[in-house]
C-alpha positions as YAML, in Angstrom:
chain: A
units: angstrom
residues:
- id: 1
  name: MET
  ca: [-32.64, -20.40, -32.35]
- id: 2
  name: THR
  ca: [-34.92, -18.48, -29.96]
- id: 3
  name: ASP
  ca: [-34.13, -15.02, -28.61]
- id: 4
  name: VAL
  ca: [-33.56, -16.57, -25.17]
- id: 5
  name: GLN
  ca: [-31.00, -18.96, -26.66]
- id: 6
  name: LEU
  ca: [-29.32, -16.13, -28.59]
- id: 7
  name: ILE
  ca: [-28.84, -13.91, -25.55]
- id: 8
  name: THR
  ca: [-27.84, -16.87, -23.38]
- id: 9
  name: ASN
  ca: [-25.15, -17.89, -25.87]
- id: 10
  name: TRP
  ca: [-23.90, -14.32, -26.22]
- id: 11
  name: LEU
  ca: [-23.62, -13.89, -22.45]
- id: 12
  name: LYS
  ca: [-21.83, -17.23, -22.03]
- id: 13
  name: ASN
  ca: [-19.35, -16.39, -24.81]
- id: 14
  name: ASN
  ca: [-18.71, -12.74, -23.93]
- id: 15
  name: THR
  ca: [-18.98, -12.31, -20.16]
- id: 16
  name: THR
  ca: [-17.79, -13.86, -16.93]
- id: 17
  name: LEU
  ca: [-21.17, -13.68, -15.21]
- id: 18
  name: SER
  ca: [-22.28, -16.38, -12.77]
- id: 19
  name: TRP
  ca: [-24.48, -19.18, -14.16]
- id: 20
  name: THR
  ca: [-24.42, -21.30, -11.00]
- id: 21
  name: ARG
  ca: [-27.64, -20.25, -9.31]
- id: 22
  name: THR
  ca: [-29.74, -23.17, -10.51]
- id: 23
  name: GLY
  ca: [-27.28, -26.01, -10.48]
- id: 24
  name: GLY
  ca: [-27.44, -26.72, -14.20]
- id: 25
  name: ASP
  ca: [-31.09, -26.10, -14.97]
- id: 26
  name: GLN
  ca: [-32.00, -22.95, -16.83]
- id: 27
  name: PRO
  ca: [-34.77, -21.11, -15.00]
- id: 28
  name: ALA
  ca: [-37.73, -19.76, -16.89]
- id: 29
  name: VAL
  ca: [-37.50, -16.16, -18.00]
- id: 30
  name: LYS
  ca: [-38.68, -13.88, -15.20]
- id: 31
  name: LEU
  ca: [-39.54, -10.35, -16.28]
- id: 32
  name: ASP
  ca: [-40.87, -8.91, -13.01]
- id: 33
  name: ARG
  ca: [-37.86, -8.73, -10.70]
- id: 34
  name: ILE
  ca: [-37.89, -5.68, -8.44]
- id: 35
  name: TYR
  ca: [-34.09, -5.38, -8.25]
- id: 36
  name: ILE
  ca: [-31.53, -6.57, -10.78]
- id: 37
  name: ASN
  ca: [-28.46, -8.50, -9.72]
- id: 38
  name: ARG
  ca: [-25.94, -7.45, -12.35]
- id: 39
  name: SER
  ca: [-23.54, -10.27, -11.52]
- id: 40
  name: GLU
  ca: [-26.12, -12.98, -12.25]
- id: 41
  name: ALA
  ca: [-26.31, -14.08, -15.89]
- id: 42
  name: TYR
  ca: [-29.94, -15.20, -15.79]
- id: 43
  name: GLU
  ca: [-31.04, -11.83, -14.45]
- id: 44
  name: ILE
  ca: [-29.09, -9.95, -17.15]
- id: 45
  name: ARG
  ca: [-30.56, -12.30, -19.76]
- id: 46
  name: ASP
  ca: [-34.11, -11.67, -18.56]
- id: 47
  name: PHE
  ca: [-33.54, -7.91, -18.35]
- id: 48
  name: ILE
  ca: [-32.21, -7.71, -21.91]
- id: 49
  name: ILE
  ca: [-35.19, -9.74, -23.15]
- id: 50
  name: LYS
  ca: [-37.53, -7.26, -21.45]
- id: 51
  name: LEU
  ca: [-35.53, -4.29, -22.78]
- id: 52
  name: CYS
  ca: [-35.74, -5.61, -26.35]
- id: 53
  name: SER
  ca: [-39.45, -6.27, -26.00]
- id: 54
  name: GLU
  ca: [-40.40, -2.93, -24.47]
- id: 55
  name: GLY
  ca: [-38.10, -0.89, -26.69]
- id: 56
  name: ASN
  ca: [-38.83, -2.94, -29.81]
- id: 57
  name: TYR
  ca: [-35.09, -3.51, -30.28]
- id: 58
  name: GLN
  ca: [-33.68, -6.19, -32.54]
- id: 59
  name: HIS
  ca: [-31.97, -9.16, -30.94]
- id: 60
  name: SER
  ca: [-28.38, -9.02, -32.19]
- id: 61
  name: GLU
  ca: [-24.88, -9.48, -30.84]
- id: 62
  name: LYS
  ca: [-24.17, -5.80, -31.49]
- id: 63
  name: ASN
  ca: [-27.17, -4.74, -29.41]
- id: 64
  name: TYR
  ca: [-26.35, -7.23, -26.64]
- id: 65
  name: ALA
  ca: [-22.87, -5.72, -26.32]
- id: 66
  name: ILE
  ca: [-24.29, -2.20, -26.08]
- id: 67
  name: PHE
  ca: [-26.99, -3.21, -23.61]
- id: 68
  name: PHE
  ca: [-24.57, -5.15, -21.41]
- id: 69
  name: LYS
  ca: [-22.10, -2.25, -21.28]
- id: 70
  name: ASP
  ca: [-24.82, 0.26, -20.45]
- id: 71
  name: ILE
  ca: [-26.46, -1.98, -17.82]
- id: 72
  name: ASN
  ca: [-23.17, -2.19, -15.95]
- id: 73
  name: ALA
  ca: [-22.28, 1.49, -16.44]
- id: 74
  name: TYR
  ca: [-25.50, 2.71, -14.78]
- id: 75
  name: ASN
  ca: [-24.77, 3.59, -11.14]
- id: 76
  name: PRO
  ca: [-22.08, 0.93, -10.74]
- id: 77
  name: GLY
  ca: [-21.87, -0.69, -7.33]
- id: 78
  name: GLN
  ca: [-25.32, 0.54, -6.34]
- id: 79
  name: LYS
  ca: [-28.50, -1.48, -5.93]
- id: 80
  name: VAL
  ca: [-30.92, -0.41, -8.67]
- id: 81
  name: THR
  ca: [-34.45, -1.46, -9.45]
- id: 82
  name: SER
  ca: [-35.16, -3.16, -12.74]
- id: 83
  name: GLN
  ca: [-37.74, -0.49, -13.57]
- id: 84
  name: GLU
  ca: [-35.33, 2.37, -12.83]
- id: 85
  name: LEU
  ca: [-32.70, 0.82, -15.11]
- id: 86
  name: LEU
  ca: [-35.25, -0.01, -17.81]
- id: 87
  name: SER
  ca: [-36.64, 3.54, -17.82]
- id: 88
  name: TYR
  ca: [-33.14, 4.99, -17.99]
- id: 89
  name: LEU
  ca: [-32.05, 2.82, -20.91]
- id: 90
  name: LEU
  ca: [-35.28, 3.26, -22.87]
- id: 91
  name: SER
  ca: [-34.93, 7.05, -22.60]
- id: 92
  name: LYS
  ca: [-31.21, 6.88, -23.45]
- id: 93
  name: TYR
  ca: [-31.78, 4.88, -26.63]
- id: 94
  name: LYS
  ca: [-34.84, 6.88, -27.65]
- id: 95
  name: GLY
  ca: [-32.95, 10.15, -27.87]
...
């Protein structure tokens, strides 16, 4: 199973995020979004893939749970850029 499939399965089994944006097709991974829509499953999936890649973090259910919690805990209800959130989480996990 690929990392994309792993995170997709974890999100489907553990969250209530929206998967309806594409009408059944899974869009390709997009790693260059300016803002992150934290209610959209595909955007969370792509962000976690980028986070794992840039931080050299292992793909695991335990890590997905931590990442998902921290993504949603960062400035809740506010519009945040993907880069702002990525920088915050990379520095949080580094220390």
